[in-house]
N, CA, C and O atoms as a GROMACS GRO file, in nm:
protein
  488
    1MET      N    1   0.084  -0.118   0.000
    1MET     CA    2   0.000   0.000   0.000
    1MET      C    3   0.088   0.124   0.000
    1MET      O    4   0.182   0.135   0.080
    2ASN      N    5   0.059   0.215  -0.088
    2ASN     CA    6   0.129   0.344  -0.093
    2ASN      C    7   0.064   0.437   0.008
    2ASN      O    8  -0.057   0.462   0.002
    3ARG      N    9   0.145   0.487   0.099
    3ARG     CA   10   0.092   0.572   0.206
    3ARG      C   11   0.180   0.696   0.220
    3ARG      O   12   0.302   0.687   0.226
    4LEU      N   13   0.115   0.811   0.225
    4LEU     CA   14   0.184   0.937   0.252
    4LEU      C   15   0.158   0.974   0.396
    4LEU      O   16   0.043   0.987   0.438
    5GLU      N   17   0.264   0.991   0.471
    5GLU     CA   18   0.254   1.034   0.611
    5GLU      C   19   0.267   1.186   0.615
    5GLU      O   20   0.366   1.241   0.567
    6VAL      N   21   0.169   1.251   0.672
    6VAL     CA   22   0.172   1.396   0.689
    6VAL      C   23   0.178   1.423   0.838
    6VAL      O   24   0.091   1.381   0.914
    7THR      N   25   0.283   1.493   0.880
    7THR     CA   26   0.297   1.523   1.022
    7THR      C   27   0.290   1.674   1.044
    7THR      O   28   0.334   1.753   0.960
    8VAL      N   29   0.234   1.710   1.156
    8VAL     CA   30   0.223   1.851   1.194
    8VAL      C   31   0.288   1.867   1.330
    8VAL      O   32   0.249   1.801   1.427
    9GLY      N   33   0.387   1.954   1.338
    9GLY     CA   34   0.450   1.985   1.466
    9GLY      C   35   0.545   1.879   1.518
    9GLY      O   36   0.585   1.884   1.634
   10GLU      N   37   0.582   1.784   1.436
   10GLU     CA   38   0.676   1.681   1.481
   10GLU      C   39   0.817   1.741   1.483
   10GLU      O   40   0.858   1.804   1.386
   11PRO      N   41   0.891   1.721   1.590
   11PRO     CA   42   1.026   1.777   1.597
   11PRO      C   43   1.116   1.721   1.486
   11PRO      O   44   1.101   1.606   1.445
   12VAL      N   45   1.207   1.803   1.438
   12VAL     CA   46   1.300   1.761   1.334
   12VAL      C   47   1.380   1.640   1.380
   12VAL      O   48   1.414   1.553   1.299
   13LYS      N   49   1.409   1.633   1.508
   13LYS     CA   50   1.486   1.520   1.562
   13LYS      C   51   1.416   1.387   1.534
   13LYS      O   52   1.484   1.287   1.508
   14ALA      N   53   1.285   1.383   1.538
   14ALA     CA   54   1.212   1.260   1.510
   14ALA      C   55   1.234   1.217   1.365
   14ALA      O   56   1.251   1.098   1.338
   15HIS      N   57   1.234   1.312   1.273
   15HIS     CA   58   1.261   1.281   1.132
   15HIS      C   59   1.404   1.231   1.113
   15HIS      O   60   1.428   1.134   1.041
   16LEU      N   61   1.498   1.297   1.179
   16LEU     CA   62   1.638   1.257   1.168
   16LEU      C   63   1.660   1.118   1.229
   16LEU      O   64   1.736   1.038   1.175
   17ASP      N   65   1.594   1.089   1.340
   17ASP     CA   66   1.606   0.957   1.402
   17ASP      C   67   1.553   0.849   1.308
   17ASP      O   68   1.613   0.742   1.294
   18ARG      N   69   1.440   0.876   1.244
   18ARG     CA   70   1.381   0.780   1.150
   18ARG      C   71   1.476   0.755   1.033
   18ARG      O   72   1.495   0.641   0.990
   19PHE      N   73   1.535   0.863   0.982
   19PHE     CA   74   1.632   0.850   0.873
   19PHE      C   75   1.754   0.770   0.919
   19PHE      O   76   1.801   0.682   0.847
   20GLY      N   77   1.804   0.801   1.038
   20GLY     CA   78   1.921   0.730   1.091
   20GLY      C   79   1.894   0.581   1.106
   20GLY      O   80   1.980   0.499   1.072
   21ASP      N   81   1.777   0.546   1.156
   21ASP     CA   82   1.742   0.404   1.169
   21ASP      C   83   1.737   0.335   1.034
   21ASP      O   84   1.786   0.223   1.019
   22ALA      N   85   1.679   0.401   0.934
   22ALA     CA   86   1.670   0.343   0.800
   22ALA      C   87   1.809   0.328   0.739
   22ALA      O   88   1.838   0.228   0.674
   23LEU      N   89   1.895   0.427   0.759
   23LEU     CA   90   2.031   0.422   0.706
   23LEU      C   91   2.109   0.307   0.770
   23LEU      O   92   2.178   0.232   0.700
   24THR      N   93   2.098   0.292   0.900
   24THR     CA   94   2.165   0.182   0.969
   24THR      C   95   2.116   0.047   0.918
   24THR      O   96   2.196  -0.043   0.894
   25THR      N   97   1.986   0.034   0.902
   25THR     CA   98   1.930  -0.091   0.850
   25THR      C   99   1.983  -0.121   0.711
   25THR      O  100   2.022  -0.234   0.683
   26ALA      N  101   1.985  -0.020   0.624
   26ALA     CA  102   2.034  -0.040   0.487
   26ALA      C  103   2.182  -0.074   0.484
   26ALA      O  104   2.224  -0.160   0.406
   27MET      N  105   2.260  -0.009   0.568
   27MET     CA  106   2.405  -0.032   0.569
   27MET      C  107   2.442  -0.169   0.625
   27MET      O  108   2.549  -0.221   0.595
   28THR      N  109   2.355  -0.226   0.704
   28THR     CA  110   2.381  -0.360   0.760
   28THR      C  111   2.314  -0.469   0.677
   28THR      O  112   2.307  -0.584   0.719
   29GLY      N  113   2.265  -0.431   0.558
   29GLY     CA  114   2.209  -0.530   0.467
   29GLY      C  115   2.062  -0.559   0.487
   29GLY      O  116   2.007  -0.648   0.421
   30GLY      N  117   1.998  -0.487   0.574
   30GLY     CA  118   1.856  -0.507   0.598
   30GLY      C  119   1.770  -0.443   0.490
   30GLY      O  120   1.818  -0.365   0.408
   31THR      N  121   1.644  -0.476   0.492
   31THR     CA  122   1.548  -0.420   0.398
   31THR      C  123   1.477  -0.302   0.464
   31THR      O  124   1.425  -0.314   0.575
   32VAL      N  125   1.476  -0.192   0.395
   32VAL     CA  126   1.411  -0.072   0.446
   32VAL      C  127   1.277  -0.056   0.376
   32VAL      O  128   1.270  -0.049   0.253
   33ALA      N  129   1.172  -0.049   0.454
   33ALA     CA  130   1.039  -0.028   0.397
   33ALA      C  131   1.027   0.115   0.345
   33ALA      O  132   1.075   0.208   0.410
   34PRO      N  133   0.964   0.133   0.230
   34PRO     CA  134   0.947   0.269   0.178
   34PRO      C  135   0.869   0.356   0.277
   34PRO      O  136   0.773   0.310   0.339
   35TYR      N  137   0.910   0.479   0.291
   35TYR     CA  138   0.843   0.573   0.382
   35TYR      C  139   0.841   0.708   0.313
   35TYR      O  140   0.946   0.766   0.283
   36PHE      N  141   0.722   0.759   0.288
   36PHE     CA  142   0.706   0.888   0.223
   36PHE      C  143   0.637   0.982   0.320
   36PHE      O  144   0.531   0.949   0.374
   37SER      N  145   0.696   1.098   0.343
   37SER     CA  146   0.633   1.190   0.438
   37SER      C  147   0.659   1.335   0.400
   37SER      O  148   0.756   1.369   0.332
   38VAL      N  149   0.569   1.418   0.447
   38VAL     CA  150   0.587   1.563   0.442
   38VAL      C  151   0.552   1.614   0.581
   38VAL      O  152   0.466   1.559   0.649
   39GLY      N  153   0.620   1.719   0.621
   39GLY     CA  154   0.597   1.771   0.755
   39GLY      C  155   0.566   1.919   0.752
   39GLY      O  156   0.618   1.995   0.669
   40PHE      N  157   0.482   1.959   0.844
   40PHE     CA  158   0.444   2.099   0.859
   40PHE      C  159   0.483   2.145   0.998
   40PHE      O  160   0.471   2.070   1.095
   41LYS      N  161   0.530   2.266   1.007
   41LYS     CA  162   0.575   2.323   1.134
   41LYS      C  163   0.460   2.335   1.234
   41LYS      O  164   0.476   2.306   1.353
   42ASN      N  165   0.343   2.377   1.184
   42ASN     CA  166   0.228   2.398   1.273
   42ASN      C  167   0.098   2.383   1.195
   42ASN      O  168   0.100   2.365   1.073
   43MET      N  169  -0.014   2.390   1.265
   43MET     CA  170  -0.144   2.373   1.201
   43MET      C  171  -0.175   2.485   1.102
   43MET      O  172  -0.245   2.463   1.003
   44ALA      N  173  -0.124   2.604   1.128
   44ALA     CA  174  -0.147   2.716   1.034
   44ALA      C  175  -0.085   2.683   0.898
   44ALA      O  176  -0.148   2.704   0.795
   45GLN      N  177   0.037   2.634   0.898
   45GLN     CA  178   0.103   2.598   0.772
   45GLN      C  179   0.030   2.481   0.705
   45GLN      O  180   0.010   2.483   0.584
   46PHE      N  181  -0.010   2.382   0.782
   46PHE     CA  182  -0.086   2.269   0.729
   46PHE      C  183  -0.215   2.318   0.664
   46PHE      O  184  -0.250   2.274   0.554
   47GLY      N  185  -0.286   2.408   0.732
   47GLY     CA  186  -0.413   2.460   0.682
   47GLY      C  187  -0.400   2.542   0.556
   47GLY      O  188  -0.495   2.550   0.477
   48GLU      N  189  -0.284   2.604   0.534
   48GLU     CA  190  -0.261   2.680   0.410
   48GLU      C  191  -0.254   2.586   0.289
   48GLU      O  192  -0.295   2.624   0.179
   49ILE      N  193  -0.205   2.467   0.309
   49ILE     CA  194  -0.190   2.371   0.198
   49ILE      C  195  -0.312   2.282   0.185
   49ILE      O  196  -0.363   2.263   0.075
   50PHE      N  197  -0.358   2.227   0.295
   50PHE     CA  198  -0.470   2.133   0.292
   50PHE      C  199  -0.602   2.204   0.323
   50PHE      O  200  -0.662   2.183   0.428
   51THR      N  201  -0.643   2.287   0.230
   51THR     CA  202  -0.771   2.356   0.245
   51THR      C  203  -0.884   2.258   0.216
   51THR      O  204  -0.859   2.153   0.155
   52PRO      N  205  -1.007   2.288   0.257
   52PRO     CA  206  -1.119   2.198   0.224
   52PRO      C  207  -1.134   2.175   0.073
   52PRO      O  208  -1.162   2.063   0.032
   53LYS      N  209  -1.115   2.278  -0.008
   53LYS     CA  210  -1.126   2.263  -0.154
   53LYS      C  211  -1.018   2.169  -0.208
   53LYS      O  212  -1.042   2.093  -0.301
   54ARG      N  213  -0.900   2.175  -0.150
   54ARG     CA  214  -0.792   2.087  -0.196
   54ARG      C  215  -0.816   1.942  -0.154
   54ARG      O  216  -0.784   1.850  -0.229
   55TRP      N  217  -0.873   1.922  -0.034
   55TRP     CA  218  -0.910   1.785   0.006
   55TRP      C  219  -1.016   1.731  -0.090
   55TRP      O  220  -1.010   1.615  -0.131
   56GLU      N  221  -1.112   1.816  -0.126
   56GLU     CA  222  -1.215   1.777  -0.222
   56GLU      C  223  -1.151   1.739  -0.356
   56GLU      O  224  -1.191   1.640  -0.418
   57LEU      N  225  -1.053   1.816  -0.399
   57LEU     CA  226  -0.983   1.789  -0.523
   57LEU      C  227  -0.912   1.653  -0.516
   57LEU      O  228  -0.922   1.574  -0.610
   58VAL      N  229  -0.842   1.627  -0.407
   58VAL     CA  230  -0.771   1.500  -0.390
   58VAL      C  231  -0.870   1.382  -0.395
   58VAL      O  232  -0.845   1.282  -0.463
   59GLU      N  233  -0.981   1.394  -0.325
   59GLU     CA  234  -1.081   1.286  -0.323
   59GLU      C  235  -1.140   1.264  -0.462
   59GLU      O  236  -1.158   1.149  -0.503
   60ALA      N  237  -1.171   1.371  -0.533
   60ALA     CA  238  -1.228   1.359  -0.668
   60ALA      C  239  -1.128   1.295  -0.763
   60ALA      O  240  -1.164   1.211  -0.845
   61LEU      N  241  -1.004   1.335  -0.751
   61LEU     CA  242  -0.900   1.282  -0.838
   61LEU      C  243  -0.873   1.135  -0.809
   61LEU      O  244  -0.852   1.055  -0.901
   62LYS      N  245  -0.873   1.098  -0.683
   62LYS     CA  246  -0.849   0.958  -0.647
   62LYS      C  247  -0.963   0.870  -0.697
   62LYS      O  248  -0.939   0.759  -0.746
   63SER      N  249  -1.086   0.917  -0.686
   63SER     CA  250  -1.200   0.836  -0.728
   63SER      C  251  -1.212   0.826  -0.880
   63SER      O  252  -1.264   0.727  -0.932
   64SER      N  253  -1.164   0.927  -0.952
   64SER     CA  254  -1.178   0.928  -1.098
   64SER      C  255  -1.060   0.867  -1.170
   64SER      O  256  -1.075   0.816  -1.282
   65GLY      N  257  -0.943   0.871  -1.109
   65GLY     CA  258  -0.821   0.831  -1.180
   65GLY      C  259  -0.761   0.952  -1.248
   65GLY      O  260  -0.812   1.063  -1.234
   66PRO      N  261  -0.652   0.932  -1.323
   66PRO     CA  262  -0.582   1.045  -1.385
   66PRO      C  263  -0.671   1.129  -1.477
   66PRO      O  264  -0.749   1.076  -1.556
   67LEU      N  265  -0.658   1.260  -1.462
   67LEU     CA  266  -0.735   1.355  -1.543
   67LEU      C  267  -0.646   1.471  -1.584
   67LEU      O  268  -0.545   1.499  -1.519
   68THR      N  269  -0.683   1.538  -1.691
   68THR     CA  270  -0.619   1.664  -1.723
   68THR      C  271  -0.672   1.766  -1.622
   68THR      O  272  -0.776   1.745  -1.560
   69ILE      N  273  -0.601   1.875  -1.607
   69ILE     CA  274  -0.649   1.978  -1.516
   69ILE      C  275  -0.781   2.034  -1.566
   69ILE      O  276  -0.870   2.066  -1.486
   70TYR      N  277  -0.796   2.045  -1.696
   70TYR     CA  278  -0.922   2.094  -1.752
   70TYR      C  279  -1.038   2.000  -1.716
   70TYR      O  280  -1.143   2.047  -1.672
   71ALA      N  281  -1.019   1.869  -1.732
   71ALA     CA  282  -1.123   1.772  -1.698
   71ALA      C  283  -1.153   1.775  -1.548
   71ALA      O  284  -1.268   1.761  -1.507
   72LEU      N  285  -1.049   1.792  -1.468
   72LEU     CA  286  -1.068   1.800  -1.323
   72LEU      C  287  -1.149   1.925  -1.288
   72LEU      O  288  -1.235   1.921  -1.200
   73THR      N  289  -1.120   2.035  -1.355
   73THR     CA  290  -1.193   2.160  -1.335
   73THR      C  291  -1.342   2.140  -1.362
   73THR      O  292  -1.426   2.184  -1.284
   74LYS      N  293  -1.374   2.074  -1.472
   74LYS     CA  294  -1.514   2.047  -1.507
   74LYS      C  295  -1.580   1.955  -1.404
   74LYS      O  296  -1.694   1.977  -1.364
   75ARG      N  297  -1.507   1.853  -1.360
   75ARG     CA  298  -1.560   1.759  -1.261
   75ARG      C  299  -1.593   1.828  -1.129
   75ARG      O  300  -1.693   1.797  -1.064
   76LEU      N  301  -1.507   1.924  -1.090
   76LEU     CA  302  -1.526   1.995  -0.964
   76LEU      C  303  -1.620   2.114  -0.975
   76LEU      O  304  -1.670   2.164  -0.874
   77GLY      N  305  -1.646   2.161  -1.098
   77GLY     CA  306  -1.730   2.278  -1.116
   77GLY      C  307  -1.665   2.405  -1.064
   77GLY      O  308  -1.732   2.492  -1.009
   78ARG      N  309  -1.534   2.415  -1.082
   78ARG     CA  310  -1.458   2.530  -1.033
   78ARG      C  311  -1.389   2.600  -1.150
   78ARG      O  312  -1.389   2.550  -1.262
   79HIS      N  313  -1.332   2.716  -1.122
   79HIS     CA  314  -1.258   2.790  -1.223
   79HIS      C  315  -1.122   2.724  -1.248
   79HIS      O  316  -1.057   2.677  -1.155
   80TYR      N  317  -1.082   2.723  -1.374
   80TYR     CA  318  -0.955   2.660  -1.413
   80TYR      C  319  -0.837   2.718  -1.335
   80TYR      O  320  -0.753   2.643  -1.285
   81ARG      N  321  -0.830   2.849  -1.325
   81ARG     CA  322  -0.717   2.914  -1.257
   81ARG      C  323  -0.702   2.866  -1.113
   81ARG      O  324  -0.591   2.841  -1.067
   82ASN      N  325  -0.814   2.853  -1.042
   82ASN     CA  326  -0.809   2.809  -0.902
   82ASN      C  327  -0.768   2.662  -0.890
   82ASN      O  328  -0.690   2.626  -0.802
   83VAL      N  329  -0.820   2.579  -0.979
   83VAL     CA  330  -0.784   2.437  -0.977
   83VAL      C  331  -0.636   2.421  -1.012
   83VAL      O  332  -0.565   2.341  -0.950
   84HIS      N  333  -0.589   2.496  -1.111
   84HIS     CA  334  -0.448   2.490  -1.150
   84HIS      C  335  -0.358   2.529  -1.032
   84HIS      O  336  -0.257   2.464  -1.006
   85LYS      N  337  -0.396   2.634  -0.962
   85LYS     CA  338  -0.319   2.679  -0.844
   85LYS      C  339  -0.317   2.569  -0.737
   85LYS      O  340  -0.212   2.542  -0.678
   86ASP      N  341  -0.431   2.506  -0.712
   86ASP     CA  342  -0.439   2.399  -0.613
   86ASP      C  343  -0.356   2.277  -0.655
   86ASP      O  344  -0.287   2.217  -0.573
   87VAL      N  345  -0.366   2.242  -0.782
   87VAL     CA  346  -0.287   2.128  -0.834
   87VAL      C  347  -0.138   2.155  -0.817
   87VAL      O  348  -0.064   2.068  -0.772
   88THR      N  349  -0.095   2.274  -0.851
   88THR     CA  350   0.047   2.310  -0.838
   88THR      C  351   0.094   2.298  -0.693
   88THR      O  352   0.200   2.243  -0.667
   89ALA      N  353   0.015   2.350  -0.600
   89ALA     CA  354   0.052   2.341  -0.458
   89ALA      C  355   0.058   2.196  -0.412
   89ALA      O  356   0.150   2.158  -0.339
   90LEU      N  357  -0.038   2.115  -0.453
   90LEU     CA  358  -0.041   1.975  -0.410
   90LEU      C  359   0.071   1.892  -0.474
   90LEU      O  360   0.119   1.797  -0.413
   91ILE      N  361   0.112   1.928  -0.595
   91ILE     CA  362   0.228   1.863  -0.655
   91ILE      C  363   0.354   1.901  -0.577
   91ILE      O  364   0.438   1.815  -0.549
   92ASP      N  365   0.366   2.029  -0.542
   92ASP     CA  366   0.483   2.074  -0.466
   92ASP      C  367   0.497   2.000  -0.333
   92ASP      O  368   0.608   1.976  -0.286
   93TRP      N  369   0.383   1.962  -0.273
   93TRP     CA  370   0.385   1.893  -0.144
   93TRP      C  371   0.372   1.741  -0.160
   93TRP      O  372   0.343   1.672  -0.062
   94MET      N  373   0.391   1.690  -0.280
   94MET     CA  374   0.394   1.546  -0.309
   94MET      C  375   0.260   1.474  -0.285
   94MET      O  376   0.258   1.352  -0.267
   95VAL      N  377   0.151   1.547  -0.284
   95VAL     CA  378   0.021   1.486  -0.260
   95VAL      C  379  -0.034   1.428  -0.390
   95VAL      O  380  -0.098   1.322  -0.389
   96ILE      N  381  -0.010   1.497  -0.500
   96ILE     CA  382  -0.050   1.445  -0.631
   96ILE      C  383   0.071   1.453  -0.724
   96ILE      O  384   0.170   1.520  -0.694
   97GLU      N  385   0.062   1.382  -0.836
   97GLU     CA  386   0.169   1.382  -0.935
   97GLU      C  387   0.111   1.403  -1.073
   97GLU      O  388  -0.010   1.391  -1.094
   98LYS      N  389   0.198   1.435  -1.168
   98LYS     CA  390   0.158   1.452  -1.307
   98LYS      C  391   0.231   1.346  -1.389
   98LYS      O  392   0.352   1.328  -1.375
   99ASP      N  393   0.157   1.275  -1.475
   99ASP     CA  394   0.220   1.172  -1.557
   99ASP      C  395   0.276   1.232  -1.686
   99ASP      O  396   0.265   1.352  -1.709
  100GLU      N  397   0.337   1.147  -1.768
  100GLU     CA  398   0.404   1.194  -1.890
  100GLU      C  399   0.307   1.253  -1.992
  100GLU      O  400   0.349   1.329  -2.079
  101SER      N  401   0.179   1.219  -1.983
  101SER     CA  402   0.081   1.275  -2.076
  101SER      C  403   0.018   1.405  -2.024
  101SER      O  404  -0.067   1.465  -2.090
  102GLY      N  405   0.061   1.449  -1.904
  102GLY     CA  406   0.011   1.574  -1.849
  102GLY      C  407  -0.110   1.558  -1.758
  102GLY      O  408  -0.164   1.657  -1.709
  103LYS      N  409  -0.153   1.433  -1.735
  103LYS     CA  410  -0.266   1.410  -1.645
  103LYS      C  411  -0.216   1.406  -1.501
  103LYS      O  412  -0.106   1.359  -1.473
  104VAL      N  413  -0.300   1.455  -1.411
  104VAL     CA  414  -0.265   1.452  -1.269
  104VAL      C  415  -0.338   1.337  -1.202
  104VAL      O  416  -0.447   1.298  -1.244
  105PHE      N  417  -0.275   1.282  -1.097
  105PHE     CA  418  -0.332   1.168  -1.026
  105PHE      C  419  -0.281   1.164  -0.884
  105PHE      O  420  -0.182   1.229  -0.850
  106VAL      N  421  -0.350   1.089  -0.800
  106VAL     CA  422  -0.310   1.069  -0.661
  106VAL      C  423  -0.239   0.933  -0.654
  106VAL      O  424  -0.302   0.830  -0.676
  107PRO      N  425  -0.109   0.932  -0.624
  107PRO     CA  426  -0.036   0.805  -0.621
  107PRO      C  427  -0.055   0.726  -0.492
  107PRO      O  428  -0.004   0.614  -0.480
  108TRP      N  429  -0.126   0.782  -0.396
  108TRP     CA  430  -0.138   0.722  -0.264
  108TRP      C  431  -0.269   0.647  -0.248
  108TRP      O  432  -0.373   0.687  -0.301
  109ASP      N  433  -0.262   0.537  -0.174
  109ASP     CA  434  -0.383   0.465  -0.135
  109ASP      C  435  -0.438   0.525  -0.005
  109ASP      O  436  -0.556   0.512   0.026
  110GLU      N  437  -0.349   0.590   0.068
  110GLU     CA  438  -0.388   0.648   0.197
  110GLU      C  439  -0.300   0.769   0.227
  110GLU      O  440  -0.180   0.769   0.197
  111ILE      N  441  -0.360   0.871   0.285
  111ILE     CA  442  -0.286   0.986   0.336
  111ILE      C  443  -0.317   0.991   0.485
  111ILE      O  444  -0.431   1.015   0.526
  112ALA      N  445  -0.215   0.968   0.565
  112ALA     CA  446  -0.232   0.966   0.711
  112ALA      C  447  -0.179   1.097   0.769
  112ALA      O  448  -0.062   1.130   0.752
  113VAL      N  449  -0.265   1.169   0.838
  113VAL     CA  450  -0.227   1.297   0.898
  113VAL      C  451  -0.214   1.275   1.048
  113VAL      O  452  -0.305   1.225   1.114
  114ARG      N  453  -0.099   1.314   1.100
  114ARG     CA  454  -0.071   1.297   1.242
  114ARG      C  455  -0.027   1.430   1.302
  114ARG      O  456   0.062   1.498   1.250
  115CYS      N  457  -0.091   1.466   1.412
  115CYS     CA  458  -0.057   1.590   1.481
  115CYS      C  459  -0.040   1.558   1.629
  115CYS      O  460  -0.137   1.558   1.705
  116PRO      N  461   0.083   1.531   1.671
  116PRO     CA  462   0.107   1.501   1.812
  116PRO      C  463   0.070   1.620   1.900
  116PRO      O  464   0.101   1.735   1.869
  117LEU      N  465   0.005   1.590   2.009
  117LEU     CA  466  -0.031   1.695   2.105
  117LEU      C  467   0.085   1.712   2.202
  117LEU      O  468   0.142   1.616   2.252
  118LEU      N  469   0.118   1.837   2.227
  118LEU     CA  470   0.227   1.865   2.319
  118LEU      C  471   0.177   1.863   2.463
  118LEU      O  472   0.067   1.909   2.493
  119LYS      N  473   0.259   1.808   2.550
  119LYS     CA  474   0.223   1.805   2.692
  119LYS      C  475   0.254   1.940   2.754
  119LYS      O  476   0.354   2.005   2.722
  120HIS      N  477   0.166   1.981   2.842
  120HIS     CA  478   0.186   2.107   2.914
  120HIS      C  479   0.284   2.082   3.028
  120HIS      O  480   0.263   1.993   3.111
  121VAL      N  481   0.389   2.160   3.032
  121VAL     CA  482   0.489   2.148   3.138
  121VAL      C  483   0.470   2.265   3.233
  121VAL      O  484   0.479   2.382   3.194
  122ALA      N  485   0.445   2.232   3.357
  122ALA     CA  486   0.421   2.338   3.456
  122ALA      C  487   0.547   2.387   3.519
  122ALA      O  488   0.543   2.475   3.605
   0.00000   0.00000   0.00000
């Protein structure tokens, strides 16, 4: 299963530790499971990218399969310029991809969003 891990507020050290563990496993001849992730500093940054309209776009694209941006625009009933802007942002954040024929698609079977809650220290 192709899974994109989206984290919000996870310390950089956690990402580095995960990378270090994978590197050690690979260097000792072990098999490293594929891991794809994007991280956001805080919920405000996450919310700038994953707007409700963009989630709608991802769901429509996943259910339909690869489409041109024009066809996606018609499917969503939105303006081309806005859909193009959303597609560009989602490609930049690895949520969707564009194939060699110019169609966009969602390569993931699952997008898991994780936002660890910080403990209050008195």
